[in-house]
C-alpha positions as CSV (number, residue, x, y, z in Angstrom):
1,M,-5.5,13.3,-1.4
2,T,-5.9,10.7,-4.1
3,F,-3.4,7.9,-4.8
4,A,-2.9,5.9,-8.0
5,L,-0.3,3.5,-9.3
6,A,2.3,5.3,-11.3
7,P,2.2,4.9,-15.1
8,G,3.9,1.6,-16.0
9,V,3.3,0.0,-12.6
10,S,1.0,-3.1,-12.5
11,L,-0.4,-4.9,-9.5
12,A,-1.2,-8.6,-9.0
13,D,-2.8,-10.2,-6.0
14,T,-1.3,-13.4,-4.6
15,E,-2.4,-15.7,-1.9
16,N,0.1,-14.0,0.5
17,G,-0.5,-10.4,-0.5
18,T,0.2,-8.3,-3.5
19,V,3.1,-7.9,-6.0
20,L,3.8,-4.6,-7.7
21,L,5.9,-4.5,-11.0
22,D,7.5,-1.4,-12.3
23,E,7.6,-2.2,-16.0
24,R,9.8,0.8,-16.6
25,S,12.7,-0.5,-14.5
26,G,11.8,-4.2,-14.2
27,R,11.8,-3.9,-10.4
28,Y,9.1,-5.5,-8.3
29,W,7.9,-5.3,-4.7
30,M,6.1,-7.9,-2.7
31,L,3.6,-6.7,-0.1
32,N,2.4,-9.0,2.7
33,R,-1.4,-9.1,3.5
34,T,-1.2,-6.1,5.7
35,G,0.6,-4.1,3.1
36,A,-1.9,-5.2,0.5
37,V,-4.8,-4.0,2.6
38,V,-3.0,-0.6,3.1
39,L,-2.3,-0.2,-0.6
40,R,-5.9,-1.2,-1.7
41,C,-7.4,1.2,0.8
42,L,-5.2,4.1,-0.5
43,L,-6.0,3.2,-4.1
44,D,-9.7,3.1,-3.2
45,G,-9.6,6.7,-2.1
46,E,-9.1,6.4,1.7
47,S,-6.9,8.9,3.4
48,P,-3.9,7.5,5.4
49,E,-5.9,8.1,8.6
50,E,-8.9,6.2,7.3
51,T,-6.6,3.5,6.1
52,A,-5.1,3.1,9.6
53,R,-8.6,2.7,11.0
54,T,-9.4,0.1,8.4
55,L,-6.2,-1.7,9.3
56,L,-7.1,-1.7,13.0
57,G,-10.5,-3.2,12.1
58,R,-8.9,-6.1,10.2
59,F,-5.9,-6.6,12.4
60,P,-6.7,-5.6,16.0
61,N,-3.2,-6.6,17.1
62,A,-1.9,-3.5,15.2
63,A,-3.2,-1.2,17.8
64,G,-0.7,1.6,18.4
65,Q,1.2,0.8,15.3
66,A,-1.4,1.1,12.5
67,T,-0.6,4.8,11.7
68,A,3.1,4.1,11.6
69,H,2.6,1.1,9.3
70,V,0.5,3.1,6.9
71,E,2.9,6.1,6.9
72,G,5.9,3.8,6.6
73,L,4.5,1.9,3.6
74,L,3.3,5.2,2.0
75,D,6.8,6.7,2.3
76,A,8.4,3.5,0.8
77,L,6.0,3.5,-2.1
78,R,6.6,7.2,-2.8
79,A,10.4,6.7,-2.6
80,A,10.1,3.8,-5.1
81,K,8.0,6.0,-7.3
82,V,5.3,3.3,-7.8
83,I,2.4,5.5,-6.6
84,A,1.3,8.9,-7.8
85,Q,-0.7,11.5,-6.0
C-alpha cells in the first residue's frame, strides 16, 4: 500500500510538526511532531504497521498506543481527502 499527498495538497514542516494545505478548499491541518513522523513514514512507503514500529522507536512512551495513533491519523487524513492511496 503506497500513500501520497492528494493532488493540490502541499506540506510544510514547522518547528512543531507539519502543516498540510489543501489548495482546492483552502483548509489546512496542523500535525504535531508525532503526527509529522507518522505522515512522513507513510509517504516514504512504510506500511501502517512499520510506521507504528518507527513511532515506538522514536517515542517509547507510545507503547500500547502506537498502532491506534497511526490508524487514527490515517483515518483522519483519508476522511479529509488529503492523502491518496
